[in-house]
Structure formats: C-alpha cells, structure tokens
C-alpha positions as CSV (number, residue, x, y, z in Angstrom):
1,M,0.0,0.0,0.0
2,P,1.3,3.5,-0.7
3,A,2.8,5.5,2.1
4,R,1.4,8.8,3.2
5,D,4.0,10.9,1.5
6,V,3.3,9.1,-1.9
7,I,-0.4,9.8,-1.6
8,E,0.2,13.4,-0.6
9,R,2.5,14.0,-3.5
10,N,0.2,12.3,-6.0
11,L,-2.8,14.2,-4.6
12,E,-1.0,17.5,-5.0
13,E,-0.2,16.6,-8.7
14,V,-3.8,15.5,-9.4
15,R,-5.2,18.7,-7.9
16,R,-2.8,20.8,-10.0
17,R,-3.9,19.0,-13.2
18,I,-7.6,19.4,-12.3
19,S,-7.0,23.1,-11.7
20,E,-5.2,23.7,-14.9
21,A,-7.8,21.8,-17.0
22,A,-10.6,23.8,-15.4
23,L,-8.9,27.1,-16.1
24,R,-8.2,26.1,-19.7
25,A,-12.0,25.5,-20.0
26,G,-12.8,28.8,-18.4
27,R,-14.2,27.1,-15.3
28,A,-13.5,27.5,-11.6
29,P,-11.2,24.7,-10.3
30,D,-13.3,24.3,-7.1
31,S,-16.3,23.4,-9.3
32,I,-14.8,20.0,-10.0
33,R,-15.4,17.3,-7.4
34,L,-12.6,14.8,-7.0
35,V,-14.0,11.3,-6.2
36,A,-11.2,9.1,-4.9
37,V,-11.7,5.5,-6.0
38,V,-10.6,3.5,-3.0
39,K,-11.6,0.0,-4.0
40,T,-7.9,-1.1,-4.1
41,V,-6.8,0.5,-0.8
42,G,-7.6,0.1,2.9
43,I,-8.7,2.2,5.8
44,E,-5.3,3.7,6.5
45,E,-5.1,5.2,3.0
46,I,-8.7,6.5,3.3
47,Q,-7.8,8.2,6.6
48,T,-4.8,9.8,4.9
49,L,-7.1,11.2,2.2
50,L,-9.5,12.6,4.7
51,E,-6.7,14.3,6.6
52,L,-5.6,15.8,3.2
53,G,-9.1,17.2,2.6
54,V,-10.5,14.6,0.2
55,T,-14.0,13.7,1.4
56,D,-15.6,12.0,-1.6
57,M,-14.8,8.2,-1.8
58,G,-15.9,5.8,-4.5
59,E,-16.4,2.1,-4.0
60,N,-17.8,-0.5,-6.5
61,R,-18.7,-3.3,-4.1
62,V,-20.9,-3.4,-1.0
63,E,-18.6,-6.0,0.6
64,G,-15.5,-3.7,0.1
65,A,-17.3,-0.7,1.4
66,R,-18.8,-1.7,4.7
67,L,-15.7,-1.6,7.0
68,K,-14.4,1.5,5.2
69,V,-17.7,3.4,5.6
70,E,-17.8,2.5,9.3
71,A,-14.2,3.6,9.9
72,A,-14.6,6.9,8.1
73,G,-17.8,7.8,10.0
74,S,-19.5,11.0,8.9
75,K,-16.3,12.5,7.5
76,A,-16.6,11.0,4.1
77,R,-19.3,11.1,1.4
78,W,-19.6,7.6,-0.2
79,H,-20.3,7.1,-3.9
80,M,-21.4,3.8,-5.2
81,I,-19.6,3.5,-8.6
82,G,-20.3,-0.1,-9.4
83,T,-23.4,-1.9,-10.8
84,V,-26.1,-2.2,-8.2
85,Q,-27.6,-5.7,-8.0
86,R,-31.2,-5.7,-6.9
87,R,-30.4,-8.1,-4.0
88,K,-27.8,-5.6,-2.8
89,A,-30.0,-2.5,-3.0
90,G,-30.7,-2.6,0.7
91,D,-27.0,-2.5,1.6
92,V,-26.5,0.3,-0.9
93,A,-29.3,2.3,0.7
94,A,-27.7,1.8,4.1
95,L,-24.1,2.5,3.3
96,F,-23.8,5.0,0.5
97,D,-24.6,8.7,0.2
98,C,-25.2,8.6,-3.6
99,V,-25.2,6.1,-6.5
100,D,-23.2,7.2,-9.5
101,S,-23.9,4.2,-11.7
102,V,-27.6,3.5,-12.2
103,D,-27.6,1.6,-15.5
104,R,-31.1,0.0,-15.5
105,I,-34.6,1.1,-14.5
106,E,-34.9,-2.0,-12.3
107,S,-31.9,-0.8,-10.3
108,A,-33.4,2.6,-9.7
109,E,-36.7,0.9,-8.6
110,A,-34.9,-1.4,-6.2
111,I,-32.9,1.5,-4.7
112,D,-36.2,3.5,-4.4
113,R,-37.9,0.7,-2.5
114,K,-35.1,0.2,0.0
115,C,-34.7,4.0,0.5
116,A,-38.4,4.2,1.1
117,E,-38.0,1.7,4.0
118,R,-35.3,4.0,5.5
119,G,-37.1,7.2,4.8
120,R,-34.3,8.8,2.8
121,V,-33.9,10.1,-0.7
122,M,-30.9,8.9,-2.7
123,S,-29.1,11.1,-5.3
124,V,-28.2,9.2,-8.4
125,L,-26.5,9.6,-11.7
126,L,-27.7,7.6,-14.7
127,E,-24.9,5.7,-16.5
128,V,-25.0,6.2,-20.3
129,N,-23.1,4.0,-22.8
130,V,-22.0,6.9,-25.0
131,S,-19.2,4.9,-26.7
132,G,-21.5,2.1,-27.7
133,E,-19.0,-0.6,-26.5
134,A,-20.7,-4.0,-25.8
135,S,-18.6,-4.3,-22.7
136,K,-20.0,-1.1,-21.1
137,H,-23.0,-0.9,-18.9
138,G,-25.6,1.8,-19.2
139,F,-28.5,3.3,-21.1
140,T,-28.0,4.0,-24.8
141,P,-28.5,7.7,-25.7
142,P,-31.9,7.0,-27.4
143,E,-33.1,5.1,-24.2
144,L,-32.2,8.0,-21.9
145,P,-35.4,10.2,-22.2
146,A,-37.8,7.4,-21.5
147,A,-35.6,6.1,-18.6
148,L,-35.5,9.6,-17.1
149,E,-39.3,9.8,-17.3
150,R,-39.8,6.4,-15.6
151,I,-37.2,7.0,-12.9
152,G,-38.6,10.6,-12.4
153,L,-41.8,9.0,-11.1
154,L,-40.0,7.4,-8.2
155,S,-40.3,9.1,-4.8
156,Y,-37.0,8.2,-3.1
157,V,-34.5,8.5,-6.0
158,R,-33.4,11.9,-7.3
159,V,-31.6,12.0,-10.6
160,E,-28.8,14.7,-10.4
161,G,-27.0,14.0,-13.6
162,L,-25.2,11.5,-15.9
163,M,-22.1,9.3,-15.9
164,T,-20.1,7.6,-18.6
165,M,-17.0,5.5,-18.9
166,A,-14.8,6.1,-21.9
167,P,-12.9,3.3,-23.8
168,L,-9.3,2.7,-22.6
169,V,-7.0,4.3,-25.0
170,D,-3.4,5.6,-25.0
171,D,-4.3,9.1,-26.3
172,P,-6.9,10.8,-24.2
173,E,-7.9,13.0,-27.2
174,E,-9.4,9.9,-28.8
175,V,-12.2,9.9,-26.2
176,R,-13.0,13.6,-26.2
177,P,-16.1,12.9,-28.4
178,V,-17.4,10.5,-25.7
179,F,-17.2,13.2,-23.0
180,A,-18.6,15.9,-25.4
181,G,-21.4,13.5,-26.2
182,L,-22.5,13.1,-22.6
183,R,-22.5,16.9,-22.1
184,K,-24.7,17.3,-25.1
185,L,-27.1,14.7,-23.8
186,A,-27.3,16.4,-20.4
187,E,-27.7,20.0,-21.5
188,P,-31.3,19.9,-22.9
189,L,-32.4,17.7,-20.0
190,G,-31.2,20.2,-17.4
191,L,-29.0,17.8,-15.7
192,R,-26.1,19.6,-14.0
193,E,-23.8,16.8,-12.8
194,L,-21.5,15.0,-15.2
195,S,-19.3,12.2,-13.8
196,M,-16.7,11.3,-16.4
197,G,-13.0,11.0,-16.6
198,M,-10.6,8.7,-14.8
199,S,-6.9,8.7,-14.1
200,N,-5.8,8.5,-17.7
201,E,-8.1,11.1,-19.3
202,F,-9.7,13.3,-16.6
203,E,-8.2,16.5,-18.0
204,V,-10.0,16.0,-21.3
205,A,-13.2,15.2,-19.4
206,I,-13.0,18.4,-17.4
207,E,-12.4,20.4,-20.6
208,E,-15.6,18.9,-21.9
209,G,-17.7,19.7,-18.9
210,A,-17.1,17.0,-16.2
211,T,-18.2,18.2,-12.7
212,Q,-16.9,15.0,-11.1
213,V,-13.8,12.9,-11.9
214,R,-13.1,9.4,-10.5
215,I,-9.4,9.0,-9.7
216,G,-7.8,5.9,-8.3
217,T,-4.5,4.9,-10.0
218,A,-3.1,8.5,-10.2
219,L,-3.5,8.8,-6.4
220,F,-2.2,5.4,-5.3
221,S,0.5,4.4,-7.7
C-alpha cells in the first residue's frame, strides 16, 4: 500500500492538473469534485485522504465498502460507482450517500424501495453508454429520455446527472467525443452533474464539462 508521502505527492499533482484543466476551459477549479476511487486500498489510506481534505470516496462493491464506511464515519461522502444488483440494493441504501452508476430502470426501482423503507432520498447519476461498447453498462443515448421519465416517477430517488466511462486508449484525445457526447445529452435535459474521466483522461473530461472525476490509479501508484 502507498505511504502517506506518496499519496500526498500524488494528490497535489492531481489537484494541480484538475485546476489547470478547469482554467483552460474557463471554469472554476473548485467546481470540479474529486472522487477518490478507494476499491484497491484500505482504511489507513482513506484516513490519509480525509486528513488531506478529500472527502468523496468511491467504491464499487458493497462488501468492500462496509468496513471503510464504518471507519470513516461522517467525515466521508460515499459514492457507489459499481453496478447495483437488486439483491444488494438494501445494503447500498444503508451504506452509500449517492449512486453514480444506475444503469437500469430496475436498479433505480430497487434503490427506491429500499430507500423508502429507510425514509431517505438517494441522489443518483444515470450511466450512459455513449461509446456504444458492448462491454460497457448503461442506457443508450436513445433510451435516456424514457428512462428519465420512468425514474422521475420514483419518490426516493433523485436524478442529479449522468455518468459515462470512456474506452481505454493511449491518447486521451481519442475519447474527447465521448465526453462531449455526454455533455450534449445532459444539457437539454437540465442535468447539471457529469461524472466522467478517470486517471488516464480526466483532464480532457474536465475540458468537456465534467463536474466529477473518478481518480484511483493516479492517487495510489
């Protein structure tokens, strides 16, 4: 696991790159939310991030999140960034503050039912498969309006925006159209949150309108 000084140095570099990308796009650096993807690290690394001012944590599995959520207490905001299985919706409702990866109407409905039992509203992002890759989850762009209409009828789920994952490429410029495509989908729908961009292409995502970036490797390697 990386030592504190490694995380601190990496975080400083990531923050610098976020700031510069935002400024290039004419945006305020503090308008970009850094979500630290902590699925490969433990409680000690999460405590280090909290001490360094990072409060948004992303996990993709309920089993991996439970001990980390308990250890962090109220200091962290937990993002579910993996596929939500219906049988795990109750755990997601109990552990996470938001779900950034709703890829099916059935998942939204399961989250809604479990949040109703707890009397809480869950903020969610809808995952869109902008690239069209068969390996990617999410709604297709043509499916999105109908999905929003259906999910908008739910009482305990609130759609805040969209999320997408770009193909893995060597040159980040190759995936700029994917990020631009998500922004163009969100704008007429009035959705303000765009979660897109990971360690290898987050600067391009910010230039194309990302409000949240999901960073793991660049922080911990």
